[in-house]
N, C-alpha and C positions, 0 to 999 in steps of 0.2 A: 129589317130584322137581322140580315146577315152582317150589315155594317155594325150593328150594336154588339152582336156576338164577337165580331172581330176585335172591337175596342175592348170588350171585357177580357178576351184572351190576352191581348197585348198588356192590359193593365195587370193581369195576374202574373204574366211573365216578368214584367218590370218589378213587381212587388217581391216575387220570389228571388229574383236576381239581387235585389237590394239586401234581402235577408242574408243570402249567401255571401255577398261581398262584405257585409257588416261582420258576419261570423269570422271570415278569414282575417279581416283587418283586426278584429278584436283579439283573435288568437295571436297574431303577430305582435301586437302591442303588449299582450300579456306575457309573451315570451321575453320581451325586453324589460319587464318590470323587475323590481328588486326581489320578487318572489323567486325568480330564476337566476339571480346573480348574487352569490354570497357576498357578505360584507367583507370577509377576509379569506384569502387563499394563501397557501404556502406550498413550497416544493422542497422536499428533503429537509424540512424544519426551517427553511428560509422563507420568510414572509415576503409576499409581493406588495409593493407600495401602491395599492389601489387608490390612495388619496391623490396620486399624481394623475392628472386627467388623461394623458395619452396611455398610461399603463392600464387604467381602467377600460378605456375604449378598445385597446388592443385585446385585452382579455375577453371583453364582451363579444367582440367580433368572432373570436374562435369558439366561444361558448355557443353563440347563435348558429354559426355555420355547422358545427358538429352535432348540435342537438337536432338540426333539421336534415342531416344526412342519414335519414332513418334506416335504410337498408344496410348501409355500410356500418353504422354504429351498432345496429342489432347484431350483425355478424361478428363484430369485434367483441361485443359482450359475450356472445356464445362461445367464441374461440378462447377467450380469456380463461374460462373455466377449465380448459384443457392445458393451456400454456403456462398460466401463472404458477400452478403447483410445481412445475419444473424450474421456472425462473426464480421464484421467491427464495428457496433455500440456498441457491447459489449466491444471490445478492447478500443474504445473511452471512454466509460463510466468509465473504470478503469484507463484511461490515460496510457494504454499500447500501444506502437507504433504499427501502422497499419501493419508494416512489419511482425509482428508475425503471420499474417494469413498464411504466407508461411511456418511457422513451422508446421501448421496443414497439409499443402500440403505434406511435406516430411514425416510426421508421418504416414499418412493414404491414401494419394492420394485422399483425400476428400471423403472417403467412411467409412462406419462403419466396419473397418478392425478388424481382430483378429490376434494378433501376436502369434508366437510359444511359447512365454513366458506367454501368457494369457492376455496381454494388449488389450483393446477394445475401439472401437469408433474412432471418428475423431481425438481426442487428445490422444488416446492410454494410458488410465489410467489403472494401475493395480488395482485389487479389493481392496487391503488394502489402497492404496493411495486415491482411489475414496471415500471410507468410511471416511477416515480422512478428506477429503475435503467436507464432508457433503452430498455426493450423496448416494442415496439408491441403494443397490445392493442385490437383492434376486433372487430366482428362477423365480419369476413372474415379477419383476420390476428391470431393470438395467439402471440407469440413465447415465451410461457411453455412452449409445447410444442416449442420449438426447442432441442434438447439443447445445441448449441454455444453459442448466445447466452445461454441460461439459466445455463449453467455459468460463463460469463464474469461474469454478474451476481452469481452466488453467491460467486465469488472476491472480487469487489470488496467485497461485504458483509463477508465473513470477515476481510479485511485491515483494514477499519475497526474491527471488533469486537476484533481482536487488538491494534490500536493503543490502543484504549480500555481494555482489561482487562489487557493484558500477558500473556495466557494463551490458548493455543489451545483448552484445555478449556472455559474460560469463553466463548470465542467460539462454540464449538459449542453450548453451552447457550443462549446468547443467540439462536441461530438458531431455537430453539423458543419461548423466552419473551420475546424482544425485548431489545435493549440496555438500554432503560429499566427493564424488568422485573427483569433481573439486577442492574443497578446499584442499584435501590431495595432489593432484598433484601440485597445486600452492605452497604449503608449501615445498614439497620435492624438487621441481625444482627451487625454489626461483624466480618465475615469477608471474606477475600480469596481464598478457594479454593472451587471448585465442591463438593468433597467435604466441606466444612465447613458448607455451606448446607442449611437445611431448606426445600425447595421444594415446589411442588404435585406431585401424583402424576406427571403427564406429564413435566415437566421433570426431576424427581427420577430417573426411569427413563431419560431420553433418552440421556445419555452412556454409561450402562451397556449400553444396546441397541447402541450403536456398538461398544463393546468386545466384546460378545458376537458380533456379526456379523463383526467383524474376525477374531476367533479361529476361528470356524467356517469362514469363507471362505478363510482362509490355510492352515488345516489340516483340510480337510473329512474326511479319512480318520480323524482322531482322534475324530470324532463320528458315524461310521457312514455318511458320504456318499461313495459310490464311483461317480463319474460318468466315463464314458469321454470322452476328449477330443473324439472325433468326435460325441458327443451334445450338446456345448455349442453354444449358438446363435452363429452366425457373423456378423461384420460384413461385409455384402455390399458389393462394389465398386460405386461409383456414378460418374456423370459429372455435372458441374455445368452447369446451363443458366441463363444470366442473362436476366432479363426486366425490361424497363423500361416496359412498356405494359400496358394492361388485357387480361386474359384473360376473355372473356365466357363461356366454357364450358370448365371444367377437364377434362371427359370427352373433349371433342374435342382439347384440347391434349395429353392423355395419349396419345391414339392417334397424334398426329404424332410422339411420342417413342418409339413402338413398345411402349407398355405400356397398361394399362387404368386406369380411374379409381381402383379399389381400391388398386392398387400405388402409384399417385401419392400417394394420401392416407396410406398406411402409411409411406412414406418422407419425407413432408412434413406431419406432423400439425399444424403451425402454420397450414396452409391450412384455414380453418374453414368455408368455404362452397363452393358449386359453381362459383363464379367468383372472379376476383381483380381488383376495381376498382383502378385505379392512375392517378387524375387528375393526381397530382403527378409522375408518371414516376420514382418511386423504383425503385432497382435491387434486385430480389429475386433470390436464388440458389435455384434449385429442384434438388433431388437426384433424378437419374434412375438407377435401378439398371441395371447392365449384365449382371447374371446373377442367378439365383435366383428367377426368376419364370416 
């Protein structure tokens, strides 16, 4: 009798395992079906040639990878509700296509990230490039962490790249590989289109990651992401305080504004020290939240 019970239990476990395995397999196959892969995709009004087999496969790879990075992608969608209202009007001001907000997504996941190479901020500027773009980078002030100023700088770069290459897609690729890097590959390979170039692994995937995040973030429900509007991160209202003198202690300054040091730094990540030396009396604008703290 014990042996019969044993075999019954084993049979039930095997049956249940089969169901679970089948369910997972079925889900994975479903994710790879045409239901989850759009027939056409474009970036900045420039269509990707999905009829070319390697282009389609590279796009599907990034779509599947990012659709299954559930926690990371959910956080990106939640952050976008706070970051995009800042980024979008600046892109519009420069006549840079709105799709470039997704470039910031793949660069930093919409955080003030720091790369292994030393690039920083939402737009991942290196120190030298940031200074060339007019941003202040010192031990006490680093405007790579200033979303508004770094977005302006990114737009200026992208306009130069578009003028050089005549293509927004190539301009996006050059943000990763550099203008000289893309130009060199175009010349040596005798190609004038991103999708015709054989590039290093990172740059080869770069634009396709933008395509993938654009698809997922514009149609999250198609990829299994159901996030309530009230659960998205909000852009908190702030007041602007102009300062043209040295602040010897930012914690004391924060208290005069009715907040604490932590809140001051969270809303002004470009302040990199506990003080703000200002011997030249430069005008700085500090954001002070009026709610949410």
